[in-house]
Backbone bond lengths (Angstrom), bond angles and torsions (degrees), N, CA, C in turn:
res aa  C-N    CA-C-N  psi(-1)  N-CA   C-N-CA  omega(-1)  CA-C   N-CA-C  phi
1 M - - - 1.469 - - 1.530 109.73 -
2 E 1.328 116.31 130.70 1.455 120.61 177.24 1.525 110.23 -67.29
3 K 1.326 115.65 155.36 1.466 119.16 -177.64 1.520 111.57 -62.13
4 S 1.326 117.07 -38.30 1.462 120.31 179.43 1.527 110.88 -58.47
5 E 1.317 116.37 -44.98 1.469 120.57 179.00 1.526 110.62 -64.06
6 M 1.319 115.42 -37.81 1.460 120.23 -178.86 1.532 110.90 -65.73
7 I 1.331 116.52 -44.97 1.464 120.63 -178.56 1.525 110.82 -67.24
8 I 1.324 117.19 -49.07 1.465 120.64 -179.64 1.525 110.71 -65.31
9 G 1.318 115.88 -30.86 1.465 120.35 178.38 1.510 113.94 -67.06
10 R 1.318 116.85 -16.65 1.466 120.84 179.84 1.528 112.89 -91.67
11 L 1.331 117.53 -4.20 1.461 120.91 178.71 1.528 110.61 -73.02
12 A 1.319 115.97 155.35 1.469 121.47 -176.80 1.523 112.29 -56.85
13 T 1.332 117.13 -44.88 1.464 121.04 -178.66 1.522 110.88 -61.51
14 S 1.320 117.02 -42.60 1.463 121.39 179.94 1.524 111.57 -64.17
15 L 1.319 115.71 -30.45 1.463 121.23 -179.29 1.529 112.50 -89.30
16 G 1.333 116.82 -1.78 1.456 120.82 -179.53 1.518 113.68 73.59
17 L 1.337 116.02 25.33 1.460 120.93 -178.40 1.534 110.58 -101.69
18 R 1.317 116.19 152.52 1.462 120.31 -177.59 1.518 113.57 -106.61
19 D 1.325 117.21 -6.20 1.465 118.63 177.52 1.521 109.58 -103.93
20 E 1.321 116.49 178.06 1.468 122.26 -173.24 1.527 113.41 -96.95
21 N 1.321 117.03 2.50 1.463 119.25 -172.71 1.526 113.20 -59.74
22 A 1.328 117.03 -39.95 1.463 120.06 -179.38 1.532 110.96 -63.86
23 N 1.326 116.30 -38.92 1.461 120.38 179.30 1.527 111.31 -66.22
24 I 1.324 115.32 -38.93 1.465 120.35 179.00 1.524 110.66 -67.55
25 E 1.335 116.49 -41.53 1.464 120.19 178.80 1.525 110.89 -65.04
26 L 1.329 116.72 -38.26 1.464 120.40 176.59 1.527 109.91 -61.90
27 A 1.321 115.97 -43.69 1.473 120.69 179.14 1.524 110.99 -60.24
28 K 1.312 116.97 -44.12 1.470 120.75 179.16 1.522 111.09 -60.63
29 S 1.331 115.61 -40.69 1.459 120.71 179.71 1.526 111.18 -66.16
30 I 1.325 116.34 -43.20 1.470 121.21 179.13 1.521 110.72 -63.57
31 A 1.325 115.95 -44.11 1.465 120.34 -179.68 1.519 111.50 -65.56
32 A 1.321 116.59 -41.56 1.468 120.66 -177.86 1.529 111.93 -64.49
33 S 1.323 115.90 -34.72 1.476 120.12 -178.63 1.523 112.59 -97.33
34 M 1.342 115.83 0.82 1.473 121.04 -178.54 1.531 110.33 50.53
35 D 1.332 115.14 49.57 1.461 122.20 -172.96 1.531 111.34 -86.34
36 Q 1.325 116.00 87.68 1.466 120.81 -179.21 1.530 112.05 -64.57
37 E 1.324 116.64 -33.20 1.471 119.94 179.20 1.520 110.84 -64.23
38 A 1.321 116.93 -40.95 1.467 120.58 178.99 1.527 110.75 -63.20
39 V 1.320 116.20 -39.63 1.471 120.33 176.87 1.522 109.84 -61.35
40 S 1.305 117.42 -44.53 1.460 121.33 179.83 1.524 111.68 -62.14
41 I 1.315 116.92 -37.30 1.468 121.51 177.34 1.520 110.33 -63.65
42 L 1.314 116.98 -45.79 1.474 120.88 179.11 1.526 110.78 -63.17
43 V 1.318 116.87 -41.99 1.470 120.99 178.88 1.527 110.44 -62.08
44 E 1.317 116.71 -42.36 1.466 120.79 -179.80 1.526 111.41 -61.51
45 H 1.316 116.52 -35.76 1.465 120.21 -178.95 1.530 113.16 -78.38
46 L 1.321 117.47 -7.03 1.467 119.82 171.73 1.530 110.49 -66.71
47 K 1.333 116.10 -20.62 1.467 121.30 -177.64 1.530 112.29 -87.08
48 G 1.323 117.24 -5.49 1.458 120.91 -177.35 1.513 113.85 -72.47
49 K 1.322 115.89 -178.92 1.466 121.14 -177.10 1.527 113.32 -102.84
50 N 1.313 116.42 -6.04 1.462 120.76 179.67 1.529 108.28 -87.22
51 S 1.331 116.57 105.28 1.470 120.43 -174.69 1.522 112.52 -64.69
52 A 1.340 117.02 -31.83 1.468 120.09 179.41 1.529 110.20 -67.42
53 I 1.323 116.67 -42.64 1.464 120.75 177.30 1.531 109.90 -65.87
54 Q 1.329 116.88 -40.88 1.464 120.53 177.42 1.526 110.77 -57.81
55 S 1.320 115.81 -45.54 1.469 120.72 -178.91 1.519 111.39 -63.67
56 D 1.340 116.04 -41.53 1.463 119.81 178.19 1.523 110.77 -65.00
57 C 1.325 116.27 -40.56 1.473 120.44 -178.83 1.527 111.42 -63.88
58 I 1.329 117.11 -46.12 1.468 119.12 -178.48 1.525 110.17 -65.88
59 K 1.336 116.79 -35.66 1.465 120.66 176.70 1.531 110.41 -62.63
60 A 1.327 116.20 -49.32 1.464 120.03 -179.82 1.531 110.99 -62.47
61 L 1.319 116.13 -35.76 1.465 119.90 -179.36 1.522 112.37 -67.54
62 Y 1.346 117.27 -50.97 1.464 115.74 -177.13 1.521 112.38 -72.69
63 E 1.334 116.97 -25.44 1.465 118.64 173.10 1.536 110.15 -66.89
64 T 1.326 116.17 -36.96 1.460 120.38 173.84 1.529 110.03 -62.52
65 G 1.325 115.50 -41.52 1.457 121.46 179.79 1.514 114.01 -62.24
66 Y 1.324 116.98 -32.64 1.465 119.86 176.65 1.528 110.45 -59.75
67 I 1.340 115.95 -34.96 1.461 121.07 -174.45 1.528 111.49 -92.92
68 Q 1.340 115.73 -47.22 1.469 121.14 -178.08 1.533 109.26 -133.52
69 P 1.328 117.88 78.48 1.465 120.66 -176.68 1.530 114.08 -59.08
70 A 1.331 116.80 -26.84 1.465 119.75 -179.66 1.526 112.19 -61.48
71 L 1.335 117.24 -26.50 1.458 120.18 179.08 1.531 111.86 -67.22
72 L 1.332 117.11 -26.62 1.463 120.78 -179.20 1.526 112.40 -88.32
73 A 1.320 116.79 -22.14 1.466 121.41 -172.73 1.532 114.60 -53.09
74 P 1.350 120.16 -39.77 1.463 119.20 179.91 1.528 113.63 -62.97
75 H 1.333 116.73 -15.80 1.470 121.06 -176.74 1.529 111.97 -108.64
76 L 1.312 115.80 20.45 1.466 121.88 -177.34 1.533 111.85 -51.77
77 S 1.319 117.41 -47.62 1.468 121.32 -176.85 1.528 111.87 -63.39
78 T 1.329 116.56 -35.19 1.466 120.00 177.84 1.523 110.64 -63.80
79 F 1.333 116.27 -45.33 1.468 119.69 179.19 1.527 110.88 -64.24
80 A 1.320 116.88 -41.29 1.471 120.08 178.59 1.531 110.75 -61.75
81 G 1.323 116.15 -35.00 1.457 120.30 179.84 1.515 113.97 -70.24
82 L 1.325 116.96 -14.91 1.467 121.18 179.68 1.533 112.76 -91.29
83 L 1.315 117.79 -2.82 1.460 121.29 -174.52 1.530 113.42 -65.65
84 N 1.323 116.67 -21.73 1.466 119.38 177.33 1.526 111.60 -111.50
85 H 1.334 116.03 20.85 1.463 120.83 -178.73 1.530 110.62 -67.19
86 K 1.309 116.95 144.65 1.467 120.94 -178.88 1.535 111.89 -70.34
87 N 1.337 116.33 -21.72 1.461 121.07 175.44 1.530 108.14 -83.14
88 N 1.322 116.44 107.95 1.462 121.10 -175.58 1.522 112.61 -59.37
89 R 1.322 116.72 -33.22 1.470 121.20 179.17 1.521 110.43 -61.68
90 L 1.324 116.67 -41.34 1.456 119.98 178.33 1.524 111.17 -70.61
91 Q 1.329 115.85 -35.03 1.462 119.60 -178.71 1.524 111.14 -63.45
92 W 1.337 116.55 -55.43 1.468 116.87 -177.27 1.520 112.10 -74.58
93 G 1.332 116.96 -24.89 1.461 119.59 174.31 1.526 111.14 -66.36
94 A 1.332 115.74 -39.85 1.462 120.48 177.58 1.523 111.19 -65.18
95 M 1.338 117.13 -39.29 1.463 120.56 177.92 1.534 110.46 -65.25
96 T 1.321 115.87 -37.03 1.460 120.28 176.63 1.525 110.72 -62.61
97 A 1.333 115.34 -41.55 1.464 120.09 177.73 1.523 111.15 -64.54
98 L 1.323 117.30 -41.54 1.466 121.26 178.94 1.523 111.36 -64.78
99 D 1.318 116.32 -35.73 1.465 120.65 177.02 1.528 109.82 -60.89
100 A 1.330 115.83 -41.37 1.474 119.71 177.49 1.526 110.78 -66.07
101 I 1.328 116.57 -44.76 1.467 121.14 -177.71 1.526 111.46 -63.12
102 A 1.334 116.80 -31.49 1.470 121.00 -178.54 1.524 112.46 -58.42
103 S 1.312 117.32 -22.69 1.466 120.13 -179.90 1.532 111.93 -76.89
104 V 1.345 116.73 -19.11 1.470 119.36 -179.06 1.531 113.17 -118.28
105 D 1.333 117.14 -20.24 1.466 120.97 179.14 1.535 109.86 -139.48
106 P 1.334 116.68 64.82 1.465 119.28 -178.05 1.528 113.33 -60.98
107 D 1.327 116.72 -35.17 1.467 119.47 -179.49 1.529 111.03 -64.97
108 G 1.315 116.30 -42.72 1.454 120.34 179.12 1.515 112.13 -63.59
109 V 1.331 116.64 -42.33 1.462 120.78 178.72 1.529 110.38 -67.33
110 F 1.316 116.13 -38.74 1.466 120.77 179.03 1.527 111.29 -56.12
111 D 1.312 117.07 -36.67 1.466 120.93 -179.56 1.524 112.88 -61.90
112 H 1.321 116.68 -20.30 1.469 121.13 -178.99 1.531 112.13 -105.76
113 L 1.321 116.67 15.74 1.462 120.65 -174.36 1.530 114.23 -58.74
114 P 1.337 120.72 -39.82 1.475 119.22 177.93 1.533 112.53 -57.16
115 A 1.326 117.38 -44.33 1.469 120.91 178.94 1.526 111.02 -67.73
116 I 1.323 116.11 -36.54 1.466 120.97 179.15 1.522 110.86 -63.04
117 M 1.333 117.10 -46.01 1.460 119.89 -177.40 1.530 111.34 -73.31
118 D 1.317 117.34 -31.64 1.465 119.75 175.71 1.528 110.22 -64.49
119 A 1.323 116.14 -42.47 1.461 120.28 177.70 1.527 110.98 -66.10
120 A 1.330 116.80 -36.63 1.468 120.85 178.50 1.520 111.11 -61.98
121 D 1.321 116.29 -38.94 1.464 120.85 -177.26 1.521 113.10 -77.04
122 H 1.316 116.92 -22.95 1.466 119.60 -175.73 1.533 113.67 -116.61
123 G 1.328 117.15 -5.45 1.455 120.71 -175.91 1.517 113.91 -97.18
124 S 1.304 114.89 -164.78 1.463 122.05 -177.42 1.524 111.57 -78.03
125 V 1.320 115.35 174.46 1.462 121.13 176.93 1.526 110.51 -60.00
126 I 1.330 116.61 -41.21 1.459 120.06 -179.64 1.527 110.52 -64.57
127 T 1.329 116.10 -39.04 1.463 120.29 177.30 1.518 110.18 -58.98
128 R 1.337 116.54 -46.80 1.464 121.01 -179.90 1.525 111.56 -67.02
129 D 1.320 116.97 -39.50 1.467 120.59 178.58 1.528 111.05 -54.47
130 H 1.321 115.76 -47.13 1.466 119.41 -176.59 1.526 112.08 -77.35
131 A 1.324 117.51 -26.16 1.474 119.52 173.35 1.527 109.36 -64.36
132 V 1.320 116.36 -41.54 1.465 120.22 176.76 1.529 109.95 -65.87
133 G 1.326 116.21 -37.07 1.467 119.33 175.59 1.520 111.64 -59.98
134 I 1.324 116.23 -38.72 1.465 121.54 177.35 1.528 110.46 -64.70
135 L 1.337 116.60 -46.80 1.464 120.20 179.14 1.528 110.97 -59.60
136 A 1.327 116.01 -40.56 1.464 120.42 179.70 1.534 111.02 -62.49
137 K 1.325 116.36 -38.53 1.469 120.00 178.63 1.527 110.69 -70.60
138 L 1.325 117.38 -38.77 1.466 120.93 179.22 1.526 110.89 -65.41
139 L 1.322 116.90 -31.71 1.465 120.91 179.39 1.528 112.56 -62.37
140 R 1.299 116.85 -22.77 1.466 120.68 -178.91 1.526 111.69 -73.86
141 H 1.320 116.34 -6.69 1.467 121.12 -178.41 1.522 108.94 -117.36
142 Q 1.298 116.14 117.02 1.462 121.94 -171.17 1.526 113.37 -54.30
143 K 1.329 117.17 -37.68 1.463 118.89 -176.56 1.525 113.22 -68.06
144 H 1.334 117.45 -13.26 1.463 120.59 179.25 1.533 112.63 -104.06
145 H 1.341 116.47 -1.75 1.467 120.63 -177.03 1.526 113.07 -54.98
146 A 1.319 116.20 -49.16 1.469 121.09 -170.94 1.522 112.61 -60.82
147 V 1.329 116.59 -31.76 1.467 120.42 -179.71 1.529 111.17 -92.06
148 A 1.323 117.17 -44.93 1.460 120.96 -173.38 1.524 113.37 -69.92
149 F 1.327 117.28 -37.85 1.467 119.15 -174.43 1.535 113.15 -64.00
150 P 1.335 120.29 -49.08 1.479 119.11 178.20 1.526 112.63 -60.25
151 L 1.324 116.93 -35.84 1.466 120.39 178.56 1.523 110.45 -66.84
152 L 1.316 116.17 -38.07 1.456 120.69 177.42 1.525 110.83 -65.56
153 I 1.317 117.50 -45.32 1.463 121.49 178.66 1.524 110.27 -58.92
154 E 1.321 116.13 -41.60 1.464 120.97 178.27 1.528 111.27 -59.12
155 Q 1.331 116.01 -43.01 1.464 119.95 178.74 1.526 111.45 -66.77
156 L 1.317 117.13 -39.59 1.467 120.73 179.33 1.526 111.78 -64.46
157 L 1.316 116.57 -35.00 1.463 120.63 -177.72 1.521 113.11 -73.89
158 K 1.328 116.82 -26.59 1.468 118.49 -174.34 1.528 115.06 -116.02
159 C 1.323 117.93 -3.75 1.466 119.12 -177.49 1.530 110.97 -72.56
160 P 1.330 117.90 155.36 1.458 121.58 175.70 1.527 110.74 -60.91
161 V 1.321 116.35 149.28 1.473 119.85 -176.55 1.526 112.24 -60.30
162 N 1.320 117.46 -30.20 1.458 119.73 -179.81 1.528 112.60 -62.54
163 Q 1.337 115.81 -32.04 1.455 120.10 -179.06 1.536 112.92 -88.36
164 F 1.321 116.14 -20.49 1.459 120.65 -170.83 1.538 114.36 -54.50
165 P 1.330 120.28 -51.21 1.469 119.18 -178.11 1.530 113.21 -59.37
166 S 1.328 117.24 -41.48 1.464 118.72 -179.10 1.523 111.29 -68.34
167 Y 1.340 117.28 -35.45 1.466 120.53 177.69 1.527 110.28 -65.04
168 V 1.323 115.57 -41.16 1.466 120.86 178.78 1.529 110.40 -61.70
169 E 1.321 115.94 -45.33 1.472 120.85 -179.57 1.522 111.99 -63.45
170 K 1.328 116.44 -38.84 1.466 120.46 177.87 1.526 111.51 -65.17
171 A 1.325 115.68 -42.69 1.457 121.05 -171.34 1.526 114.09 -78.44
172 A 1.318 117.60 -35.10 1.463 122.07 -170.18 1.533 115.23 -51.90
173 P 1.342 119.25 -42.90 1.471 118.54 -177.12 1.527 114.82 -61.05
174 G 1.328 117.68 -23.59 1.452 120.23 -177.68 1.514 114.99 -96.64
175 V 1.323 117.05 -2.83 1.469 120.90 -177.94 1.525 109.69 -73.34
176 S 1.319 116.32 126.65 1.464 121.16 -178.96 1.525 110.97 -81.79
177 A 1.312 116.25 168.46 1.465 121.02 178.60 1.529 111.06 -59.42
178 A 1.319 116.30 -38.41 1.468 120.64 -179.29 1.518 112.49 -69.25
179 Q 1.329 117.05 -24.26 1.470 121.62 -177.87 1.526 112.91 -95.83
180 K 1.324 115.65 -10.45 1.465 119.98 -171.19 1.525 112.91 -59.34
181 E 1.338 117.63 -42.52 1.460 120.72 -176.88 1.531 111.30 -60.79
182 E 1.324 117.10 -46.16 1.467 119.75 -179.90 1.522 110.99 -67.89
183 F 1.325 116.23 -37.54 1.455 120.63 178.92 1.528 110.65 -62.16
184 V 1.321 116.17 -47.46 1.469 121.22 179.35 1.532 110.34 -62.57
185 R 1.317 117.03 -42.80 1.461 121.31 179.10 1.539 110.96 -60.89
186 T 1.299 116.44 -38.89 1.471 121.06 178.22 1.525 110.73 -65.67
187 L 1.315 116.10 -43.29 1.466 120.20 179.40 1.518 111.01 -62.42
188 R 1.321 116.55 -45.02 1.469 120.03 -178.58 1.530 111.43 -66.46
189 S 1.324 116.86 -33.42 1.468 119.82 -178.91 1.516 112.21 -67.27
190 R 1.342 117.06 -25.07 1.462 120.32 -177.88 1.521 113.30 -100.72
191 M 1.312 116.89 -4.65 1.470 119.68 179.80 1.517 112.09 -58.81
192 I 1.333 116.10 -34.09 1.480 119.41 -178.34 1.528 111.40 -68.51
193 D 1.334 117.33 -19.07 1.460 120.56 179.59 1.523 112.69 -81.93
194 L 1.324 116.58 -19.06 1.463 120.35 -175.73 1.521 110.75 -74.01
195 E 1.318 115.51 126.62 1.460 121.07 -173.42 1.528 113.32 -93.18
196 K 1.327 116.71 -25.90 1.462 119.98 -174.92 1.526 110.88 -106.78
197 D 1.320 115.56 142.81 1.463 120.38 177.97 1.524 110.95 -61.12
198 S 1.332 116.51 -35.39 1.463 120.28 -179.27 1.531 110.92 -63.27
199 Q 1.344 116.39 -36.31 1.463 120.74 177.78 1.528 110.32 -66.98
200 K 1.323 115.44 -44.93 1.464 120.26 -179.33 1.524 111.14 -62.99
201 K 1.324 117.27 -40.36 1.467 121.26 -178.85 1.527 111.09 -63.79
202 R 1.329 116.25 -38.01 1.474 119.97 179.59 1.536 110.71 -64.66
203 V 1.327 115.82 -42.21 1.460 119.64 179.92 1.534 110.45 -71.05
204 E 1.327 116.93 -40.25 1.464 120.80 178.81 1.528 111.22 -62.23
205 K 1.307 116.66 -35.18 1.464 121.09 177.90 1.527 111.02 -62.78
206 V 1.337 115.85 -40.47 1.472 120.90 176.37 1.508 110.48 -65.44
207 L 1.332 116.43 -43.41 1.466 121.05 -179.54 1.528 111.54 -59.90
208 K 1.326 116.57 -40.01 1.467 120.27 178.99 1.515 111.83 -62.54
209 K 1.331 115.58 -39.61 1.475 120.74 -179.53 1.533 111.47 -67.80
210 L 1.337 116.20 -25.65 1.457 120.59 -177.93 1.524 113.51 -82.69
211 K 1.327 117.31 -10.74 1.472 120.09 -177.58 1.526 110.94 -71.31
């Protein structure tokens, strides 16, 4: 059996399963063995016509990225190219993969920032969640501050209240001393929108750390 058949044969759809456990187990195996060839096989099958296989492949890929993001980095451009895909599963799955890659190749991900933010504005909640995750990672690198910070503030000002506390928590560690005043002002301006005490407490906890 060829390796491609072996890898695709381990996907949930190939096994006749309806849950994601097989895809997650495949990802763990790929990450543990640092199997770059297996990653390339999964990426190649994202181009196929079988939507179920595509969905399984993107799941296995970003699950691999959670563990070993460096394995996905060589395919950064492929994931960026999926951000406007008509299949929403591939779109937000690709953004999830890019979020993982941003931890090991921030410069490469930065080059695709216009497409990332366009997808964030027009995609699903999950797509936007991971776009903010990318911005938060870029903030940790001084050379990306000038571009990433205004985009992050924009997302904080317009995101749904349910997402606001988690976005704040993601972003805070990368905020520089020079950006702190605007960041704090943005947080305080949206506090009145928060409906739950638990949401307010999460944001207040961040504010205390920034003092």
